[in-house]
C-alpha positions as CSV (number, residue, x, y, z in Angstrom):
1,M,-20.2,-15.5,34.7
2,R,-18.6,-14.0,37.7
3,K,-17.4,-11.2,36.5
4,E,-21.0,-10.1,35.2
5,Y,-22.0,-10.7,38.8
6,A,-18.9,-9.3,40.2
7,W,-21.3,-7.3,42.5
8,V,-22.1,-10.0,44.6
9,P,-20.4,-11.0,47.7
10,G,-18.9,-14.5,47.1
11,F,-21.4,-16.4,49.3
12,R,-24.6,-14.7,48.3
13,Y,-23.6,-15.3,44.6
14,Q,-22.8,-18.8,45.2
15,E,-25.4,-19.7,46.8
16,A,-28.0,-18.1,44.6
17,R,-26.6,-20.3,42.1
18,A,-26.7,-23.3,42.7
19,Q,-30.0,-22.2,42.9
20,V,-30.5,-22.0,39.3
21,L,-28.6,-24.4,38.1
22,Q,-30.2,-27.3,40.5
23,S,-33.5,-26.1,39.2
24,F,-32.2,-26.3,35.7
25,L,-31.3,-30.2,36.7
26,D,-34.4,-30.7,38.7
27,R,-36.2,-30.5,35.2
28,P,-37.1,-33.8,33.1
29,Q,-35.6,-32.5,30.1
30,F,-33.2,-28.9,29.3
31,Y,-34.0,-29.8,24.8
32,H,-37.8,-30.0,22.3
33,G,-37.1,-32.9,20.1
34,D,-35.9,-36.9,20.6
35,A,-32.5,-35.9,18.9
36,A,-31.7,-32.7,21.0
37,V,-32.6,-35.0,23.9
38,A,-31.0,-37.8,22.6
39,L,-27.7,-36.2,22.1
40,L,-27.6,-33.4,24.2
41,G,-29.4,-34.4,27.8
42,V,-26.9,-36.2,28.9
43,Q,-23.9,-34.3,28.7
44,A,-25.6,-31.1,30.3
45,R,-26.4,-32.9,33.2
46,I,-23.2,-33.6,33.8
47,N,-22.1,-30.2,32.9
48,L,-25.0,-29.1,35.4
49,A,-23.7,-31.6,38.2
50,A,-19.8,-30.8,37.4
51,A,-20.6,-27.3,38.1
52,L,-22.8,-27.5,41.2
53,S,-19.1,-29.7,42.8
54,R,-16.7,-26.5,42.1
55,L,-19.4,-23.9,43.6
56,A,-19.7,-26.5,46.5
57,Q,-15.3,-26.4,46.5
């Protein structure tokens, strides 16, 4: 993902990427349909939180 935005300064990329990831985390759910929510929702939140943590380092 970062390669696509190599032209964006690092500090700005991290800031904007964190905002996008946080906006996903703020959603009540990511998927439509009970099965998708049950199977994928928890792991998606874990993945997003980990990505945010890496950006903060």
